[in-house]
A tleap script that builds the chain and sets N, CA, C and O, in Angstrom:
source leaprc.protein.ff14SB
mol = sequence {
  NMET PRO MET ALA LEU LYS ARG ASP VAL VAL
  GLU ALA ARG GLN ARG GLU GLY ASN ALA LYS
  PRO VAL ASP LEU VAL HIE LEU GLY ASN GLN
  THR GLN GLY ASP GLU ALA LEU GLU ALA GLU
  ILE LEU SER MET PHE LYS ALA GLN SER GLN
  ILE TYR MET LYS MET MET LEU ASN SER CYS
  ASP VAL THR ASN ARG ILE ARG ALA ALA HIE
  SER LEU LYS GLY ALA ALA ARG GLY ILE GLY
  ALA PHE ASP LEU ALA ASP ARG ALA GLU GLU
  VAL GLU ALA VAL ARG HIE GLY GLY TYR GLU
  ASP VAL GLU ALA GLU LEU ASN ARG VAL ILE
  GLU TYR ILE GLU GLN LEU CGLY
}
set mol.1.N position { 90.603 98.975 91.518 }
set mol.1.CA position { 91.697 98.771 91.519 }
set mol.1.C position { 91.178 97.413 91.316 }
set mol.1.O position { 89.988 97.127 91.180 }
set mol.2.N position { 92.160 96.609 91.308 }
set mol.2.CA position { 92.086 95.015 90.217 }
set mol.2.C position { 91.494 94.632 91.890 }
set mol.2.O position { 91.923 95.068 92.959 }
set mol.3.N position { 90.458 93.742 91.655 }
set mol.3.CA position { 89.903 92.820 92.238 }
set mol.3.C position { 90.634 91.915 93.312 }
set mol.3.O position { 90.060 91.642 94.365 }
set mol.4.N position { 92.445 91.259 92.915 }
set mol.4.CA position { 93.251 90.433 93.164 }
set mol.4.C position { 93.610 91.243 94.638 }
set mol.4.O position { 93.449 90.806 95.777 }
set mol.5.N position { 94.325 92.998 94.076 }
set mol.5.CA position { 95.242 94.196 94.713 }
set mol.5.C position { 94.006 94.519 95.706 }
set mol.5.O position { 94.287 94.458 96.903 }
set mol.6.N position { 92.487 94.901 95.320 }
set mol.6.CA position { 91.649 95.036 96.334 }
set mol.6.C position { 91.507 94.234 97.602 }
set mol.6.O position { 91.161 94.680 98.696 }
set mol.7.N position { 91.924 92.574 97.207 }
set mol.7.CA position { 91.714 91.586 97.818 }
set mol.7.C position { 92.841 91.838 99.262 }
set mol.7.O position { 92.649 92.116 100.445 }
set mol.8.N position { 93.921 91.602 98.513 }
set mol.8.CA position { 95.542 91.736 99.765 }
set mol.8.C position { 95.343 92.996 100.513 }
set mol.8.O position { 95.933 93.080 101.590 }
set mol.9.N position { 94.406 94.269 100.019 }
set mol.9.CA position { 94.656 94.835 100.779 }
set mol.9.C position { 93.692 95.402 101.623 }
set mol.9.O position { 93.738 96.512 102.153 }
set mol.10.N position { 92.458 94.203 101.742 }
set mol.10.CA position { 91.338 94.485 102.866 }
set mol.10.C position { 92.115 93.021 104.326 }
set mol.10.O position { 92.410 93.069 105.520 }
set mol.11.N position { 92.127 91.936 103.225 }
set mol.11.CA position { 93.380 91.257 104.073 }
set mol.11.C position { 94.539 91.489 105.281 }
set mol.11.O position { 94.685 91.122 106.447 }
set mol.12.N position { 95.334 92.385 104.224 }
set mol.12.CA position { 96.455 92.641 105.138 }
set mol.12.C position { 96.043 94.228 106.388 }
set mol.12.O position { 96.498 94.344 107.525 }
set mol.13.N position { 95.228 95.082 105.782 }
set mol.13.CA position { 94.469 95.691 107.110 }
set mol.13.C position { 93.801 94.684 108.215 }
set mol.13.O position { 94.075 94.759 109.413 }
set mol.14.N position { 92.885 93.729 107.656 }
set mol.14.CA position { 92.290 92.772 109.118 }
set mol.14.C position { 93.694 91.967 109.879 }
set mol.14.O position { 93.856 91.418 110.969 }
set mol.15.N position { 94.433 92.181 108.882 }
set mol.15.CA position { 96.073 91.003 110.170 }
set mol.15.C position { 96.796 92.103 110.496 }
set mol.15.O position { 97.690 91.602 111.179 }
set mol.16.N position { 97.056 93.570 110.452 }
set mol.16.CA position { 97.231 94.173 110.926 }
set mol.16.C position { 96.415 94.839 112.334 }
set mol.16.O position { 96.781 95.528 113.286 }
set mol.17.N position { 95.054 94.196 111.871 }
set mol.17.CA position { 94.220 94.879 113.048 }
set mol.17.C position { 93.800 96.225 112.857 }
set mol.17.O position { 93.475 96.903 113.831 }
set mol.18.N position { 93.773 96.694 111.659 }
set mol.18.CA position { 93.550 98.226 111.836 }
set mol.18.C position { 92.831 98.664 111.099 }
set mol.18.O position { 93.094 99.774 110.638 }
set mol.19.N position { 91.409 97.843 110.611 }
set mol.19.CA position { 90.604 97.406 109.686 }
set mol.19.C position { 89.596 98.511 110.717 }
set mol.19.O position { 89.650 98.499 111.947 }
set mol.20.N position { 88.932 99.192 110.112 }
set mol.20.CA position { 87.779 99.700 111.491 }
set mol.20.C position { 86.863 99.736 110.215 }
set mol.20.O position { 87.120 100.063 109.056 }
set mol.21.N position { 85.476 99.204 110.933 }
set mol.21.CA position { 84.078 99.313 109.512 }
set mol.21.C position { 83.665 100.708 109.035 }
set mol.21.O position { 82.481 100.895 108.753 }
set mol.22.N position { 84.609 101.760 108.918 }
set mol.22.CA position { 84.403 102.983 108.210 }
set mol.22.C position { 85.188 103.628 108.198 }
set mol.22.O position { 85.442 104.233 109.240 }
set mol.23.N position { 85.851 103.808 107.228 }
set mol.23.CA position { 87.368 105.157 106.740 }
set mol.23.C position { 86.446 106.171 106.873 }
set mol.23.O position { 85.436 106.455 106.229 }
set mol.24.N position { 86.922 106.605 107.720 }
set mol.24.CA position { 86.766 108.146 108.249 }
set mol.24.C position { 87.194 109.334 107.466 }
set mol.24.O position { 86.575 110.366 107.206 }
set mol.25.N position { 88.801 108.825 107.041 }
set mol.25.CA position { 89.348 109.883 105.961 }
set mol.25.C position { 88.662 109.951 104.677 }
set mol.25.O position { 88.792 110.954 103.974 }
set mol.26.N position { 87.927 108.946 104.306 }
set mol.26.CA position { 86.953 109.291 103.049 }
set mol.26.C position { 86.131 109.826 103.649 }
set mol.26.O position { 86.226 111.027 103.399 }
set mol.27.N position { 85.123 109.587 104.514 }
set mol.27.CA position { 84.574 110.636 104.728 }
set mol.27.C position { 84.526 112.271 105.305 }
set mol.27.O position { 83.651 113.119 105.130 }
set mol.28.N position { 85.235 112.318 105.718 }
set mol.28.CA position { 85.970 113.492 105.541 }
set mol.28.C position { 86.507 114.517 104.393 }
set mol.28.O position { 86.576 115.712 104.106 }
set mol.29.N position { 86.867 113.092 103.898 }
set mol.29.CA position { 87.230 114.076 102.369 }
set mol.29.C position { 86.045 113.911 101.735 }
set mol.29.O position { 86.502 113.215 100.829 }
set mol.30.N position { 84.868 113.990 101.473 }
set mol.30.CA position { 83.748 113.453 100.911 }
set mol.30.C position { 83.056 114.752 102.052 }
set mol.30.O position { 82.290 115.420 101.358 }
set mol.31.N position { 83.067 115.142 103.077 }
set mol.31.CA position { 82.357 116.472 103.880 }
set mol.31.C position { 82.847 117.661 103.748 }
set mol.31.O position { 82.195 118.699 103.866 }
set mol.32.N position { 84.497 117.544 103.395 }
set mol.32.CA position { 85.648 118.623 103.380 }
set mol.32.C position { 85.640 118.529 104.920 }
set mol.32.O position { 85.775 119.616 105.482 }
set mol.33.N position { 85.544 117.736 105.501 }
set mol.33.CA position { 85.972 118.152 107.133 }
set mol.33.C position { 84.483 118.119 108.145 }
set mol.33.O position { 84.327 117.579 109.240 }
set mol.34.N position { 83.625 118.810 107.420 }
set mol.34.CA position { 82.198 119.356 107.652 }
set mol.34.C position { 81.760 118.631 109.128 }
set mol.34.O position { 80.535 118.535 109.187 }
set mol.35.N position { 82.544 118.019 110.506 }
set mol.35.CA position { 81.836 117.477 111.573 }
set mol.35.C position { 79.942 117.391 111.758 }
set mol.35.O position { 79.185 116.485 112.107 }
set mol.36.N position { 79.798 118.363 111.464 }
set mol.36.CA position { 77.968 118.169 111.078 }
set mol.36.C position { 77.231 117.723 110.449 }
set mol.36.O position { 76.085 117.362 110.719 }
set mol.37.N position { 77.988 117.676 109.194 }
set mol.37.CA position { 77.451 116.997 108.091 }
set mol.37.C position { 78.209 115.677 108.042 }
set mol.37.O position { 77.617 114.958 107.237 }
set mol.38.N position { 79.430 114.953 108.637 }
set mol.38.CA position { 79.388 113.661 108.675 }
set mol.38.C position { 78.586 113.385 109.421 }
set mol.38.O position { 77.998 112.406 108.961 }
set mol.39.N position { 78.079 113.735 110.573 }
set mol.39.CA position { 77.188 113.223 111.727 }
set mol.39.C position { 75.894 112.979 111.096 }
set mol.39.O position { 75.279 111.966 111.429 }
set mol.40.N position { 75.291 113.952 110.036 }
set mol.40.CA position { 74.145 114.100 109.754 }
set mol.40.C position { 74.099 112.568 108.720 }
set mol.40.O position { 73.287 111.643 108.737 }
set mol.41.N position { 75.442 112.810 107.788 }
set mol.41.CA position { 75.252 111.698 106.726 }
set mol.41.C position { 75.507 110.591 107.437 }
set mol.41.O position { 75.335 109.646 106.668 }
set mol.42.N position { 75.879 110.140 108.673 }
set mol.42.CA position { 76.150 108.471 109.168 }
set mol.42.C position { 74.623 108.043 109.930 }
set mol.42.O position { 74.022 106.969 109.891 }
set mol.43.N position { 74.294 109.247 110.580 }
set mol.43.CA position { 72.665 109.002 110.998 }
set mol.43.C position { 71.988 108.711 109.893 }
set mol.43.O position { 71.311 107.693 109.744 }
set mol.44.N position { 72.142 109.574 109.094 }
set mol.44.CA position { 70.850 108.956 107.669 }
set mol.44.C position { 71.510 107.456 107.458 }
set mol.44.O position { 70.731 106.508 107.353 }
set mol.45.N position { 72.954 107.224 107.395 }
set mol.45.CA position { 72.734 106.285 106.964 }
set mol.45.C position { 72.091 104.691 107.449 }
set mol.45.O position { 71.493 103.732 106.960 }
set mol.46.N position { 72.826 105.286 109.102 }
set mol.46.CA position { 72.381 103.780 110.032 }
set mol.46.C position { 70.585 103.962 109.613 }
set mol.46.O position { 69.925 102.955 109.869 }
set mol.47.N position { 69.973 104.898 109.136 }
set mol.47.CA position { 68.071 104.609 109.351 }
set mol.47.C position { 68.050 104.173 108.209 }
set mol.47.O position { 67.489 103.085 108.077 }
set mol.48.N position { 68.691 104.890 106.851 }
set mol.48.CA position { 68.342 104.024 105.443 }
set mol.48.C position { 69.200 102.045 105.276 }
set mol.48.O position { 68.845 100.942 104.862 }
set mol.49.N position { 70.162 102.541 105.769 }
set mol.49.CA position { 70.836 101.359 105.672 }
set mol.49.C position { 69.757 99.643 106.369 }
set mol.49.O position { 69.839 98.456 106.051 }
set mol.50.N position { 69.011 100.269 107.216 }
set mol.50.CA position { 68.870 99.287 107.697 }
set mol.50.C position { 67.041 98.745 106.722 }
set mol.50.O position { 66.273 97.787 106.630 }
set mol.51.N position { 67.156 99.654 106.400 }
set mol.51.CA position { 65.613 99.467 105.246 }
set mol.51.C position { 65.898 99.072 104.386 }
set mol.51.O position { 65.070 98.471 103.701 }
set mol.52.N position { 67.104 99.194 104.012 }
set mol.52.CA position { 67.673 98.619 102.981 }
set mol.52.C position { 68.291 96.691 103.071 }
set mol.52.O position { 68.342 95.766 102.261 }
set mol.53.N position { 68.637 96.867 104.469 }
set mol.53.CA position { 68.799 95.448 105.369 }
set mol.53.C position { 67.582 94.500 105.214 }
set mol.53.O position { 67.768 93.323 104.905 }
set mol.54.N position { 66.099 95.091 105.465 }
set mol.54.CA position { 64.840 94.546 105.908 }
set mol.54.C position { 64.201 93.906 104.438 }
set mol.54.O position { 63.629 92.831 104.260 }
set mol.55.N position { 64.553 95.073 103.398 }
set mol.55.CA position { 64.206 94.856 102.158 }
set mol.55.C position { 64.801 93.213 102.019 }
set mol.55.O position { 64.158 92.163 102.014 }
set mol.56.N position { 66.200 93.432 101.917 }
set mol.56.CA position { 66.656 92.032 101.601 }
set mol.56.C position { 66.490 91.349 102.111 }
set mol.56.O position { 66.503 90.351 101.390 }
set mol.57.N position { 66.205 90.987 103.516 }
set mol.57.CA position { 66.249 89.975 103.970 }
set mol.57.C position { 64.406 89.451 103.553 }
set mol.57.O position { 64.427 88.400 102.914 }
set mol.58.N position { 63.185 89.893 103.758 }
set mol.58.CA position { 61.482 90.121 103.581 }
set mol.58.C position { 61.082 90.075 102.391 }
set mol.58.O position { 60.000 89.623 102.016 }
set mol.59.N position { 62.169 90.672 101.539 }
set mol.59.CA position { 61.540 90.570 100.079 }
set mol.59.C position { 61.403 89.546 99.396 }
set mol.59.O position { 62.375 88.793 99.356 }
set mol.60.N position { 59.875 89.079 98.454 }
set mol.60.CA position { 59.987 87.872 97.779 }
set mol.60.C position { 60.238 87.958 96.622 }
set mol.60.O position { 60.210 86.939 95.933 }
set mol.61.N position { 60.596 89.355 95.997 }
set mol.61.CA position { 61.220 89.474 94.651 }
set mol.61.C position { 62.643 89.875 94.677 }
set mol.61.O position { 63.218 90.555 95.527 }
set mol.62.N position { 63.146 89.296 93.520 }
set mol.62.CA position { 64.548 88.734 93.884 }
set mol.62.C position { 65.198 90.330 93.134 }
set mol.62.O position { 66.372 90.701 93.120 }
set mol.63.N position { 64.270 90.872 92.699 }
set mol.63.CA position { 64.727 92.183 92.108 }
set mol.63.C position { 64.478 93.474 93.024 }
set mol.63.O position { 65.112 94.525 92.931 }
set mol.64.N position { 63.629 93.254 93.761 }
set mol.64.CA position { 63.916 94.306 95.000 }
set mol.64.C position { 65.238 93.991 95.998 }
set mol.64.O position { 65.974 94.860 96.465 }
set mol.65.N position { 65.352 92.638 96.197 }
set mol.65.CA position { 66.438 91.680 96.989 }
set mol.65.C position { 67.464 92.316 96.292 }
set mol.65.O position { 68.231 92.448 97.246 }
set mol.66.N position { 68.188 92.918 95.147 }
set mol.66.CA position { 68.938 93.378 94.145 }
set mol.66.C position { 69.101 94.516 94.501 }
set mol.66.O position { 70.127 94.918 95.051 }
set mol.67.N position { 67.661 95.509 94.119 }
set mol.67.CA position { 68.266 96.650 93.904 }
set mol.67.C position { 68.378 97.197 95.419 }
set mol.67.O position { 68.814 98.344 95.525 }
set mol.68.N position { 68.028 96.496 96.631 }
set mol.68.CA position { 68.170 96.813 98.412 }
set mol.68.C position { 70.090 96.864 98.120 }
set mol.68.O position { 70.800 97.818 98.437 }
set mol.69.N position { 70.434 95.950 97.648 }
set mol.69.CA position { 71.809 95.617 98.031 }
set mol.69.C position { 72.565 96.425 96.814 }
set mol.69.O position { 73.759 96.685 96.662 }
set mol.70.N position { 71.857 96.608 96.317 }
set mol.70.CA position { 72.592 97.718 95.346 }
set mol.70.C position { 72.812 98.875 96.364 }
set mol.70.O position { 73.913 98.938 96.909 }
set mol.71.N position { 71.886 99.770 96.656 }
set mol.71.CA position { 71.773 100.457 97.220 }
set mol.71.C position { 72.397 100.856 98.644 }
set mol.71.O position { 72.660 102.043 98.839 }
set mol.72.N position { 72.527 100.348 99.179 }
set mol.72.CA position { 73.193 99.622 100.507 }
set mol.72.C position { 74.651 99.324 100.363 }
set mol.72.O position { 75.417 99.214 101.321 }
set mol.73.N position { 75.130 99.147 98.561 }
set mol.73.CA position { 76.698 99.168 98.515 }
set mol.73.C position { 76.559 100.717 98.105 }
set mol.73.O position { 77.625 101.292 98.326 }
set mol.74.N position { 75.745 101.424 97.666 }
set mol.74.CA position { 76.212 102.554 97.364 }
set mol.74.C position { 76.601 103.324 98.188 }
set mol.74.O position { 77.641 103.983 98.209 }
set mol.75.N position { 75.144 103.223 99.441 }
set mol.75.CA position { 75.935 104.053 100.157 }
set mol.75.C position { 76.741 104.417 101.114 }
set mol.75.O position { 77.202 105.511 101.442 }
set mol.76.N position { 76.951 102.413 101.879 }
set mol.76.CA position { 78.550 101.900 102.291 }
set mol.76.C position { 79.395 102.582 101.511 }
set mol.76.O position { 79.751 103.606 102.094 }
set mol.77.N position { 79.982 102.445 100.214 }
set mol.77.CA position { 80.966 103.127 99.789 }
set mol.77.C position { 81.151 104.443 99.559 }
set mol.77.O position { 82.192 104.932 99.119 }
set mol.78.N position { 79.534 105.409 100.032 }
set mol.78.CA position { 79.628 106.750 100.277 }
set mol.78.C position { 80.397 107.225 101.539 }
set mol.78.O position { 81.137 108.199 101.678 }
set mol.79.N position { 80.007 106.246 102.438 }
set mol.79.CA position { 80.477 106.836 103.952 }
set mol.79.C position { 81.874 106.070 104.017 }
set mol.79.O position { 82.691 106.280 104.914 }
set mol.80.N position { 82.065 105.170 102.989 }
set mol.80.CA position { 83.785 104.732 103.384 }
set mol.80.C position { 83.229 103.518 104.140 }
set mol.80.O position { 84.030 103.402 105.067 }
set mol.81.N position { 82.330 102.566 104.268 }
set mol.81.CA position { 82.237 101.164 104.925 }
set mol.81.C position { 82.239 100.769 104.103 }
set mol.81.O position { 81.139 100.482 103.631 }
set mol.82.N position { 83.682 100.407 103.182 }
set mol.82.CA position { 83.675 99.579 102.168 }
set mol.82.C position { 83.794 97.858 102.236 }
set mol.82.O position { 83.356 97.047 101.420 }
set mol.83.N position { 84.597 97.591 103.594 }
set mol.83.CA position { 84.015 95.998 103.693 }
set mol.83.C position { 82.994 95.311 103.548 }
set mol.83.O position { 82.872 94.119 103.264 }
set mol.84.N position { 81.465 96.933 103.970 }
set mol.84.CA position { 80.031 96.676 103.415 }
set mol.84.C position { 79.599 96.544 102.854 }
set mol.84.O position { 78.488 96.014 102.864 }
set mol.85.N position { 80.677 97.262 101.293 }
set mol.85.CA position { 79.731 97.475 100.489 }
set mol.85.C position { 80.408 96.208 99.684 }
set mol.85.O position { 79.762 95.887 98.687 }
set mol.86.N position { 81.611 95.419 99.938 }
set mol.86.CA position { 81.979 94.438 99.217 }
set mol.86.C position { 80.784 93.482 99.645 }
set mol.86.O position { 80.243 92.883 98.715 }
set mol.87.N position { 80.296 93.256 100.933 }
set mol.87.CA position { 79.445 92.147 100.934 }
set mol.87.C position { 77.819 92.231 100.608 }
set mol.87.O position { 77.004 91.321 100.454 }
set mol.88.N position { 77.708 93.242 100.575 }
set mol.88.CA position { 76.547 94.109 99.581 }
set mol.88.C position { 76.163 93.347 97.988 }
set mol.88.O position { 75.263 92.607 97.590 }
set mol.89.N position { 77.542 94.069 97.285 }
set mol.89.CA position { 77.859 93.573 96.420 }
set mol.89.C position { 77.913 92.154 95.785 }
set mol.89.O position { 77.435 91.786 94.712 }
set mol.90.N position { 78.710 91.352 96.842 }
set mol.90.CA position { 78.613 89.888 96.645 }
set mol.90.C position { 76.749 89.256 96.761 }
set mol.90.O position { 76.132 88.517 95.994 }
set mol.91.N position { 76.422 89.768 97.728 }
set mol.91.CA position { 74.920 89.575 97.685 }
set mol.91.C position { 73.719 89.611 95.829 }
set mol.91.O position { 73.065 88.755 95.232 }
set mol.92.N position { 74.012 91.050 95.600 }
set mol.92.CA position { 73.969 91.274 94.537 }
set mol.92.C position { 74.167 90.525 93.559 }
set mol.92.O position { 73.224 90.486 92.770 }
set mol.93.N position { 75.256 89.765 93.252 }
set mol.93.CA position { 75.482 89.615 92.230 }
set mol.93.C position { 75.445 87.921 92.402 }
set mol.93.O position { 75.847 87.285 91.428 }
set mol.94.N position { 75.028 87.239 93.470 }
set mol.94.CA position { 74.937 86.278 93.950 }
set mol.94.C position { 73.221 86.194 93.243 }
set mol.94.O position { 73.003 85.652 92.160 }
set mol.95.N position { 72.298 86.739 93.971 }
set mol.95.CA position { 70.862 86.982 94.026 }
set mol.95.C position { 70.270 85.938 95.417 }
set mol.95.O position { 69.163 85.836 95.947 }
set mol.96.N position { 71.532 85.303 95.656 }
set mol.96.CA position { 70.418 84.308 97.180 }
set mol.96.C position { 71.742 84.433 97.763 }
set mol.96.O position { 72.839 84.546 97.217 }
set mol.97.N position { 71.271 84.369 99.496 }
set mol.97.CA position { 71.894 83.710 100.203 }
set mol.97.C position { 73.111 84.999 100.641 }
set mol.97.O position { 72.714 86.120 100.327 }
set mol.98.N position { 73.984 84.978 101.061 }
set mol.98.CA position { 75.061 85.408 102.415 }
set mol.98.C position { 74.365 87.077 102.468 }
set mol.98.O position { 75.091 88.037 102.210 }
set mol.99.N position { 73.218 87.219 102.752 }
set mol.99.CA position { 72.204 87.907 103.480 }
set mol.99.C position { 73.028 88.208 105.270 }
set mol.99.O position { 73.411 89.348 105.532 }
set mol.100.N position { 73.163 87.286 106.122 }
set mol.100.CA position { 74.346 87.181 107.061 }
set mol.100.C position { 75.092 87.833 106.812 }
set mol.100.O position { 75.375 88.767 107.562 }
set mol.101.N position { 75.515 87.690 106.040 }
set mol.101.CA position { 77.242 88.137 105.987 }
set mol.101.C position { 77.652 90.348 106.163 }
set mol.101.O position { 78.415 91.227 106.562 }
set mol.102.N position { 76.272 89.972 105.416 }
set mol.102.CA position { 75.673 91.517 104.803 }
set mol.102.C position { 75.417 92.240 106.324 }
set mol.102.O position { 75.814 93.314 106.776 }
set mol.103.N position { 74.584 91.178 106.899 }
set mol.103.CA position { 73.823 91.971 108.139 }
set mol.103.C position { 74.251 92.097 109.129 }
set mol.103.O position { 73.720 92.870 109.925 }
set mol.104.N position { 75.936 91.026 109.610 }
set mol.104.CA position { 76.458 91.085 110.407 }
set mol.104.C position { 77.450 92.170 110.309 }
set mol.104.O position { 77.721 92.791 111.337 }
set mol.105.N position { 78.122 92.525 109.008 }
set mol.105.CA position { 78.911 94.139 108.687 }
set mol.105.C position { 77.830 94.895 108.994 }
set mol.105.O position { 78.107 95.740 109.845 }
set mol.106.N position { 76.691 94.916 108.625 }
set mol.106.CA position { 75.813 96.765 108.528 }
set mol.106.C position { 76.085 96.408 110.856 }
set mol.106.O position { 76.478 97.301 111.607 }
set mol.107.N position { 75.784 95.203 111.253 }
set mol.107.CA position { 75.346 95.703 112.773 }
set mol.107.C position { 76.792 96.611 112.924 }
set mol.107.O position { 76.808 97.803 113.228 }
set mol.108.N position { 78.241 95.612 112.587 }
set mol.108.CA position { 79.205 96.017 113.000 }
set mol.108.C position { 79.605 97.548 112.760 }
set mol.108.O position { 80.140 98.285 113.589 }
set mol.109.N position { 79.133 97.958 111.101 }
set mol.109.CA position { 79.559 99.609 110.654 }
set mol.109.C position { 78.385 100.427 112.179 }
set mol.109.O position { 78.697 100.956 113.246 }
set mol.110.N position { 77.368 100.212 111.678 }
set mol.110.CA position { 76.617 100.435 113.008 }
set mol.110.C position { 76.674 100.984 114.404 }
set mol.110.O position { 76.071 101.862 115.020 }
set mol.111.N position { 77.941 99.851 114.747 }
set mol.111.CA position { 77.829 99.791 116.844 }
set mol.111.C position { 79.405 100.799 116.265 }
set mol.111.O position { 80.248 100.879 117.158 }
set mol.112.N position { 79.695 101.329 115.257 }
set mol.112.CA position { 81.630 101.886 115.060 }
set mol.112.C position { 80.567 103.038 115.418 }
set mol.112.O position { 80.619 103.499 116.558 }
set mol.113.N position { 79.588 103.542 114.503 }
set mol.113.CA position { 79.437 105.131 113.941 }
set mol.113.C position { 78.655 105.096 115.459 }
set mol.113.O position { 79.039 106.003 116.198 }
set mol.114.N position { 77.763 104.317 115.960 }
set mol.114.CA position { 77.059 105.284 117.172 }
set mol.114.C position { 78.323 105.083 118.826 }
set mol.114.O position { 78.085 105.405 119.990 }
set mol.115.N position { 79.231 104.629 118.402 }
set mol.115.CA position { 80.607 104.360 119.487 }
set mol.115.C position { 81.128 105.922 118.746 }
set mol.115.O position { 81.356 106.709 119.665 }
set mol.116.N position { 81.367 106.554 117.403 }
set mol.116.CA position { 81.804 107.791 117.006 }
set mol.116.C position { 81.235 108.615 117.632 }
set mol.116.O position { 81.917 109.600 117.915 }
set mol.117.N position { 79.756 108.601 118.127 }
set mol.117.CA position { 78.800 109.965 118.524 }
set mol.117.C position { 78.779 110.029 120.234 }
set mol.117.O position { 78.158 110.922 120.810 }
savepdb mol mol.pdb
quit
């Protein structure tokens, strides 16, 4: 999807108040509706994403921070946390700064996941 169109879709969802931190339809498609698998994937995501976040915040090596952002981006897209993936992608490209936005969105995603269970 072109970046401008993607941004328009995200902004429309946010304005309408229906932007969820995790696209459960996407996740359901990924797991073919297996609820036990969804729960397992979300649990693994919670643990793994926090490791990636710590690496981004605490690593002195720029390459490690970029790798952590890239890994978080992929994991977030896999579960349908597209806003988080976009924030991680921005950090990955910039290489410095923006970690607070990623951390805030990650916290929102984790809180949402916890409310599901």
